[in-house]
N, C-alpha and C positions, 0 to 999 in steps of 0.2 A: 693888675698885668693879667694878658690873657694866658690861660692855661686849660689845658684838656688833661685829663686822666682819666685813663682805661682802667677796666677790671672787668674779672668774670672770666677770663681764659684758665685754662688748666688742660689736663688728660683725661679724655674720653675715647671709649670706644666707638669704633665705626658703627654707623646706626642711631647714635646717641645724640643728645642736644646740649647746646650750652647758650645762654643769654650774654651778650657782651653789655657794657655798659659805659659811658664816656660823661663825665661828670664837667659841664664847660663853668669857668667862673673869668671874671673880668669881662665879660659880654655877655648879651643876652641871646639867648640858643634863637629865639623865636624871628629875629631879625636877619639868620643867616644859612644860606645853606649849606649842608653838612655832608661829609662823607665817610665812609670805611674804606680802607686798603688793607691788603697784606703783603706781606713780603717773606717769602722761604728762602732758605739757606741759599746761598749762590744764586739766587734770581731776581729779578729788578721787581720794583715795590709797585703792586697791581691794583686797580680799582675793584670793589666788592662791590660796592652800594652806594647811591646818593640819593638825597633827599632835599627838595626845595623847601624852603623857608615857612612858606603856606603849606603845611604837609600834606593837605589832601591834593595837593594840584600836581606833583611830578616826584615820582620814584624811579631810578635807575638800579638796574641789577646787571654785573656780568652774567655772561649766558650759563656759565656753568654753576652757579647758586639760585638761579629762578627757579623758584617754586619751593626751595629750602630753606631760604634765607629771609629775614623780612628785617627793614630797617624803620624804626618810628623814634618819638622824642616825646619826652614830657616835658612842657615847656613850664609848667610849674615848679618842676625839680630842675631845670637848667640842666636836663641830661637826655643825651641820646643811646638808643639801644641797637643791638644788631642780635635777633632770635635766628639761632641756629641751628637746624634740624635735619635729619635722616646725612649725619656726618661721614665725610669720608676720608680717607688716608691722605688724598692730596689737598683735602682744606688745611692741613697743618701749615703753621705758618706763624708771624707775628702779625698781629693785627693792630692797626692803628686807626683813630679817628681825626679828622683833619677838619678846621672849616675854611670854606671856599672863598675865593678874592670876590667876585664876581657874581654875576646876577644867574648863572648859568650851572646847571649841575653837571659836571665834566669830571671824565674820565682820567684828566691830565694831570700828573703829580705837581705840574708846575704853575696848576691854578689855584692851589690850595695853601693858603700863608701860616697857619698855624698848625701842629701837630701834637700828638701825646707821644708818650715815651712809648707804649706798645703795650700790648698783652700776649702772651705765648697762649698759643691754642696747639695741643698735639692730639692727633686722633690715632690710634692704635688699632692694628687689623685684627 
């Protein structure tokens, strides 16, 4: 069955870096658009970054992470990554990877059909 497992979260000081991983099983990552989302306490889940399955063709980021976060994937490992640099306290959240349903790289939660369990990222000041 389809599974997504995130790892790599943790506690980091502001200005620091983390790399999140999302290991996929039950399907081939190279055939699907994928995304990263996050959810802070009391807030709605929000889009962070997305990538078309043809990796070099299209990536998309929310404005607040542009230039700091990079989405990538290793199809041979069936794993997606989110490199996060220059972290800010407002980046604190649970981060989720998700598989998109359709052809587009969209920002809408409802356009993703499978989700991981999430990994906590805490950025301290």
